[in-house]
N, C-alpha and C positions, 0 to 999 in steps of 0.2 A: 344502488340507483346509480353510483358510479361506472358501473358495468355496462346498466342499461343505457345511459351515456354515452359510452363507448361503444356500445355497438349501432345506435342510431349515427353514431359519428363517422364510421366505416363505412355505413349503406351509403351515405352522405357522398361520402369520399370514393365509393369506386367507381363512379363513370372516371373518377381525374387519374386513379392508378392505371386503369383498361385502356385507357384512352392510346389506342397503339399506334397513330400514323401521325400526329402531330405535336410536339412536347414547347414548342416554340411559344405558347403562350402561358408556359409553365416558369416562375422565378425560384430556384433553389440555393438555398446557402444553410451556411453551418453554422450551428449557432456554439458560440463559446460562453459557458459558465465560470466566473471568477469563484476560487475558494469563499467556503463559509466560514463562521468561529468554530462552530462544532467540528470533531473528529472525522465524523462521518461523512461530512461535505468541505473538507479541506483540502481535498485533492483537482474541487472543481466537478467540472462536468461537461456533457457533449451532445450536442442534437442535430435533427437533420430537417431543415422548415422547408417544405414544400408552401405554393402560392400559385393556384390558380384564377387568372385573372377571367376566363369564361365562367368557371363554375362559383367562383366568387367563397373561395376556400381559402384559408388560410391555417396549415394544419404544423404541428411540429410534433417529432418521430423522436421517440427514445427507447434506448435498450438496455436500462436501470433499473426496470422496476422489479419489485420481490412483492409477495404476500407472507403474512406472521402467520396462516394458517396452512399452511401448508403442515403434512403429517411430520412430525416429530423436527420442528423447525430449528431450534436452537442446535440438536445433534448434526444437524445436517449441515447448518452452519459453521461448526464448529470443523466439520470434516470436509467441507471445501465442495458439499453434494447441494449443495443449495441452486434451485433451477431461476435464474433470470429470469427476466421477458421484456420486449419491445411492446410498445404501446403509443397513442395517437392524442394528440389533446390540441383544442383549440387553442392558437397561439396567447390570446389575454390570459386563459386559463394558465398557460404555463408560464407564463411570466410573473402572474400571481405571489407565487413562492419566492420569488427574488426580488420582486421588490417589498416585500414583508420584512425579507434578512435583508435586506440593504446591499445587494450583494449586483458587483458588475457582471452582465452582458454584451458580449461582442456577437458581431454578423461579418460573415464572410461569404458575399454572394458570387456565386461560379460562375466561369463565364465559358461556358459550353456550350458546344451546336446541340441540335434536338436530337438528334443520335446518342449522344451520351446521357441527356437528360432522362430521356426516355429509357436506357438502359438503367439508370440510377432509379426510375420512379418504378422499374421491373422487380427489381433488387428488391426495393424497400415492399412494394404487394408483396412478394415471396414471402418476406421476412413478418409478414403481416397476416397469415395466414395458419391457421389451425396451430400443428405443434411447432413449427417453422420459428413459432414467439419464444420460443423457451429456448434457454442455452444453460450450460454450467459454466458458471463466470471463473475466469480468473483473470487475478489483479495483473500481470504481465502482457498475457498473449488473448483475451479474450474478456474485453472490457466495453462499458459503453460508448468511449473512446475510439476502439480499436473497429468495432464494428462500426462505426460511421466512416472510421478512413478506410476500410474496405470498401463498403461499398460506394466511397467518392471515386477513391484512387485506382481502383479494378475496375472502374466502369467506363471511364474516360475515354474517349478513341484517342491512341496515339501513345505515344513513349510521354512518362512523365517523368522529370528531371529535378532531385533534390538538392540545392543548396546544404552547408553542414549547418545545421540549427544547433549544433552540442556541441561543446569542445571535445579537441580528440582524447581520449581514455577515459571518457564520460561511461559511469556506470548505470546501473538500475537505482543503486541506492543513492548515488550521488542525487538522482532526480526524486528521489521520496527524500531525502535531507531538506532540498532546496525549498519542498511547500511545507515540510515537518517546522523549519527552521523558520519560514517566512512567518508561520500561522501561530510562532510561540510557543508551542508541541515540542519543549525541550526535554522534557520527563518523558512525554509519550514516545521522542524517539529513540530510547535507550530502550524502551520495551520492545519497539520496532527491532531494532538493533539486535537483541537478545533471539526475538523470533524466525526472523527472518536467515537465511542459508545463504552460503555462495554461491546460490544462483543468479542474484542478484548484483555481484561484483563482478560479471562479465561486462567488458566493454558494450556499450550498444551502436548497434548505426542507427542511420536516418530515422528507416523505418521501424526499428524495436523502440526508440526515443520517443515514437508518438502514441505511445501507448497512455501519455500524460495529455489532459486536456490543453494545457497553455503552450506544449510543445508541437502537437497536431496543428495546433494555430496557425505555427511558427514556421511550421511544414510546408504547410496548403500553402501559405503566402509565398512561399518562394518554389512550389512547383509550378512546371509549367507543357504543356504541349506543342514541340515543334517550334519550341522560344518565344511562345504566349503564355504568359502567367493565366491559371486555370481559375484564378480568385480576384477580383477587386478589393483593393483595400480594405481593412476592417472597419466596421462605423463601432460605434457606441451605443445601444437600445438605451442601456440605464448605467449610470455611476454608481457603485455602490463605496461602501465610505469604510471596507478592509482597511485595517493598520498593519503596519510592520513589527513583528512581534519580536523580531532577531535581536535586540539587544539584549536577550538574557541568554544568552548560547551558553556561556560556561558556568553558569548557572550550578546545574547538577555536577561538573565535575568540582568544583571549588565545595560545594556540600558534601558529596560523598569524599571528598581529601580529608575534610576538618571532622568527618566521623570517625574515619580508618584511624587517623593521626590519634583522635579521642580515645579509641578502646586499645589500640597500641600502647599509648601512655600508663591507660588506669591499669594493664594487664601485667606492667611493668611496679606496680605498687605492691608492698606488705599486707597493706590490711585486711581484715578479714571480709569489709564490705567489699574492697576490689577482687579481693581472690572469688567471692561469691558472683559478685557481677561478670567476672571475665568465666567463669562456669557456664553462667547462662546465656552469657553470648555467644561463647564456643556452640553450645548445642541448637541456638538460634540462628548461627550461620549454617551450621550441615543443614539442619531440617529447609529453610530457605533455598539453598542451593539443589538439593535432593529434591525440592517440590520443582524449580525451574527446571530439572535435567528430566523428570521425568515428564515435564511438561514440552520441551524441546522432542525428548524421543516420541509422542504421542504425533507430535505436530509433523514429523520425518517420515514417520512408519504407516501411521492411522488414519491418515487426513490425504487429500489429494491433492494441497497447497503444493505445489512445484516448490515454490520460493521458499518454503517452509525445509527443506531436505539441505542433504550435505553442512548441516551447522557446528562447525568448530567449538562455540561457544559450551559442548557438550565438556568439552577437555575441562572445562574449571565447573561448571554448573554438573557436576557430577551426582546420578541420580542415588549411585552407592550410598553416598553421603546422608540419605535419609532414614534406611533403619540401622546407621550406624549412628546417628542423634538419640538412638531409643537404646544404642547398647552402652553411651557411656554410664549408666547408674548402675550396671552390673559388671562393668571392665573387662568385658575377655582379655582373653591372652593376647588374642590376634590384633589386638586396636593399635599396638605400637607399629607393628608390620605396616598396616593400613595406612598408618598416618607418612611412615616415612616413603613409602611408595607414592602417595599422592600429592606428598610433597614433592619430592624429585621431578612428576610427570608438569606439577603446578610453577617448578621454577624453569624446567626448560619450556614451557609455556610462555611465560614472560620476556622469557631470553628472546622469542623466536615472534614478539606481540606484532612487530612490525613489518614479518614478512611472511607468515599465516596467508595462503590465498582467500584471505577473507576480511573486510574491513570490518575491525572490531573498534565498538564506542570506547574510545579513549578516557572517559568517564566511569569506566570499569576499572580501570588500570587500577586504583588504588585499593576499591576491594578486592583484589584478585592478591595485589602482595599483601593484604593485610591476610588472607586467606592463607597465604606461604607461610607467613611468622604463626600463625595460631597450629599448622601441619607438624609445622617443626617442634614448638612447644609440648603439643598433644602427645607426639612422637616419644617425647623424652619422656612426658609426664606417665606415662602409663607403661613406659620401660621399666622406670623406677620401682611402679606398683607391681611388675611380675616376680 
């Protein structure tokens, strides 16, 4: 039914998109949607609104759609090969979701000439045709926001100039942190920092910073064509009630520090229960870090996610730890040498923690220090067994 309605809608607006001679009656604006409470909506959304006062249409174009009925959906999603597509919705239908979720929606009407409007309409029309609707999503380089940004800024007549919209030295990871911390996703921030490699630690330009909806909105507000701003001041179409969850920023660091210190203290006790618990904890640490390491290798080499490549977290999340965890029972002779080597690697890694070319999550530091302590103890333990 939704596909049928979409088809009818596209037929109704086709005269709008094919009107090549005069676009003066068109009103084009950029819609920026604030973040939601769920992780999938945490970064907000960007869309393009076109109002035709002659044909009496009010349509919002999106580039963030995907369907679950694609073959091998979850495998494609994991490997970064999932196809996203453009879609068109009547404005009231588009707003329904944001009204229901109490999310803020902003609008920036473009102040551009008819030729620029027609260029944008032609680009939208091209994106709505056949296979042109589909594209392979890339979080940094090709997403729902960058699609709108490119259509708008590349089709405005004349030179467009941007003032600085982010502080000097800002990276993509900094912008991701901004959203995660504001949304109270502090534990999720750790997981994302583990998965994302050094690609997101490169300093971003104005254009690169606008891969996020809020920063494209800021960039558009400071864009000008021959000294004239290309967009009017933003207006609030819908005021949401999303709160600020940044107050618990240090909870993960405090929690992981307490757990690491507690495990360290227990490992120094001589009671039988403490020794058994320490042996179990050692195996669990090796098992978990090994699994994380295998995941990082998969995301680096077996997917198209460019943001997951060159990941230095593999230095502490060693994939070799997984088979080693199962070797603790048989106690092979090489265990002592293995733990000595990884202890040296981990010690060097800790010493260079703040200088490696990738921003590491500080909440992981007490865990890595605990790993170093356990590697040293395990190396000594299995040396005595030999």
